[in-house]
N, C-alpha and C positions, 0 to 999 in steps of 0.2 A: 688310367682307363677312364674310359669315357661313360657314365654312369645310362644304366635307360632311363627313358621316363617314369616304369615305371619306380622305380630307383627311387629319382628325383622327387616322386609325387608319396612315396613312402617315408622320405626321409624331412619335407619341407615340416618348416614351422608354422605349425595351427595357434590361431586365436582359441583362448580363454573359450570355455563353456560361459564364463560370464560375461565377457564381450559380447558373446554370441548372445545372448539369450536378451541382453541391452542394446542390441542393433547399433553396432558401435559401428562409425565409421569406417572404422581399418577394415571392419570383417569382408564389409561391402565389395575393399579393394583386393580383399585378398581373396576372395571364390572370381572377382575379376584380371585381377594380374595371373592366376593360373590354371583359366578356362581351356590352354590350349594344349598344356601341363597333363592336366587332369584326362582332356580327352584323348588323349594320346597314350596314356597309361593304363586307362581302361581297354583300349583297343589290344593293346600286348598283353594285359589279363586274361581277358577272352580268351588270347589264343592258343593260352595255356589250360582252359576251365573251356571245352566245349559242352556246355549244359544244354540239354532241348526242352525247351519252355513251348508250349503248344495249348489248342484248346483240350485237352485230352484231360486237364487239372479240371474243369467246369466237368458238374453235375449231370450226369446223362441227359438228363429227361427236359435240365435247361435247355442246355446244347442241341440237343434233337428238334425241337420246339424253335427256337433260336436261328438255327438254319433251313428250316421247313422254312419260316417267315420268310426269310432273307428271297427263297428261290418264289416265294408265292405269297405276297405281303396277306389276301386274304387269309391265311390260316392261322393270322398273329394270332383271335382267340385264346391258342393252346400255348400260347408265351404268358401270355394275362391272364389263365388258368390260374397257372405255378405258384402266383403273386399272392399271398392273402393280406389281407386289410387288416392290421392284430391292433389298430390304436387310427383313430381320422386322421387321414392320407398319410397314415405309414404303412407298406407294405412288409412283409416278410417272405425269402424263399428259400432252399437250399440251393447255393451260386456254386459252389464246388465241391468237388466230391471230397471229402473227409479222407477215404483211403488211394487216394492219387496226391491229397496237397503236399506231401513228404516234399515231393517234387521241389514244389515253387517255394516253400519253407527252407528249403537244403540249399536251395539257390541265394536266396535273399541270407542263412549263415553265412554263405562261401563270399558273397560278395561285402558282406561287414568285416569279414576276414581279412581281403584283400588287404588292406592295409590303408588305402588312399583314400583321402577325406571323403565323405559326404556331410550334407549340410542338413540338419536335423531343423521339426519341424518349429519354430522362431516360437510360435504362440501358445505350444504348450509344453509351457516353462517347466516340468516336471519330469519331462516325454524323454527315458534316458536311453533311444534306443529308437530308432526310425532314421528316413531319409525321405528324400523331396524324389518326387517320380517324373514330375513332367519337365520335357527339357528348356523350355523358357522359365524352369527356377535353377536358380542358381546352386551349384554342386549336387544336380540332381543324380540321379544313377543312369552312368550313362553309359552300359553294353548296350551292343547294337540287339542280343539277343533279349533281353530285355525291354526296351521300348521297342520292340516287335509285337511282343506278347501287352505289353501294357496299349499300343493303339487298336491293338485286336480287340481290350476289353470295354476300351473306350468308345472304340466306331462301330462294334459287328452287335456288343452287348448292351453298356448302357443308357445311348445313345436313343435308341427306338424302345429299348425297354420304359425308358422316360416320358419318352411321346408317348407312348400308348395310356403310362398309367395318369401322365399327369398333361393333358395336349396344350396349354397353356404356354409351355417351354419351348414349344416350338419357334424358332427361331434367335431363342434366348439361350440355345446349348452348342454353340457353335464352337467353343474356346471350352478344353481344357486343363485340369488339377491335378492335381493329385498325391499324399504320401502317405509312407509307412509310419506305426505308432509302433510301442511294444510299451503296457502298463506293468509294470510289478511291484507286490508287496511290497512294504516296509521302504520302499522310493519314494515314488510317482501314489500322492492322495486321491484327487477329483478334478472334476472340469467344470467350471461353475457353467447355472442353466445360459444359454447361448443359442444365438441364429448364426444360421453361413451365408457368407457373401455369393450364394451362388443360388443357379435356377433350380437344381437338383442334388442331393446330396447322395451316396452310394455308399454304406459303411459293409464289408467285408471283413468278419471273422477266421482267424488264417491260424488259429489252433488246433494243434494234430488230436485229435480222439482224447489218446492218453496224457494230454496238456489240462489237466482237471485244474481250476479256481475256482476263486467265489470273488463276490459283490463283482463289483466294475459294472452294474447291472448300465443301460444307456438310459435315462431315463426323461419320456416323453410330456409338455405342457399344454395341452388343451388351451389354446387361447380364450374360446369362447367359455366352454365351462370351467377353467384353473382344475379342472383333472388333471390328474399327475398320474402315467401307469411309466410300473420298471419295465423294460424290456430284456429277457436274456438273450446272449447269445451261444449257439448253439454251432462245433467245429462249421468251418465251411458255410455257414448261413449269415443271409444278407439281409439286412433294412434299406429302405428307398425311402423319402420325405422331400419334398419343397425344402430348402437352405432355411428358410423363414421359419421354419417350426423349430419351438424352442426346444432346446435338452441336452440335457447335462450326464456325462457319466457316471456314477460313483462311485468312491471309492471300493479302492480293491485291496482283499484283506489276504487273500494266500495268492500263490502262484502265478501266473504272468498271462495275458492279453495282450495277440494282436490282432492288427489290422491296418488294413486299405480304408483308405477315406478320401476318397473321389468325388469330383466337382463337376459339374458344369455349368458353363453361364456363357450371358453375349460378350459381342465385343467391348472391350474395354469396361470387363465387370457386370453389362447389364443383366439384370434377371426382369421380370416381369410383375409385374404391381400384384400385391396381394390381391386375390379376389377378384383381378382383370377376366373379362371372357372368352371363354378358352374357344377357339375356332372349332368347326367341325374338317378334320385331313383324311384328305385319302388315305388309305392304307399303304401306298406307293409312295404317298410321296414322306411317307412315316420313315421307311427303310431303306433310305438315301444315305450319303456319308455328305456331307458342308465342303464346297472347296474353299469356304473364305481363308484366307490365309490365316496362321499364328500373329496373332494381337503384341507379341511378347508382355502381355500383363501379367505380372501373376502378383494373387493376391496377398500373400506374406514368404 
């Protein structure tokens, strides 16, 4: 009997974890050779797993303000009010509704259990979970339901909010990138101080209200004063900042922390120069979706 694409995807021999962390040539070849197989496998899996993913998972206040700004950009101030500057150049808000976040988490858990290979973020060497989210990334989470949710998250929410808080990113935000991570006590330690190859980074905590964890704060470093501050995530909250802001993940000591990390940047990885002049932007220009094609460039 001929095996289905889903059966063949589940049975395919995977590269070792060590080979993936070392980015061995055969790893890229593995994803390239099996690209069409995994595409069809996700379609088959999705036919048997019809789970709705939509904007209802977003915080009610944020969703209402964003929807209002898309209808009338002159009301965008209502969106900005929801973001508190908690460190120089770093803003925080309630992004997802903690009581509805289980829908998204359940979906992510189900795709993780699907048996179809997902590529982990290579740059986070101790990450035991997570997946690439953007279709330009090899081995990404390729269900149509998730990709529709992801595009709405980036186009409807992240990009106009980034332009509102950081006007200098306008024009350096046409391309998207994203991954999920899962920090686990006793397995994962920390992520050393670094900056991102992004114009803007949005980091969203996906923990449910009953999923407690200790440690794993995100430390931000003010390049001017060298002040360091540890910022903590609550379920469904998000931090947004220029990718150039130095930051680090502190060790997790108990429990587990799950996150989306989402980036915007320009064609072929272009980002605004730190301290560049911030243009005055008409609100109507902010609340638009770029027509630039995907450049197929993935940072890692």
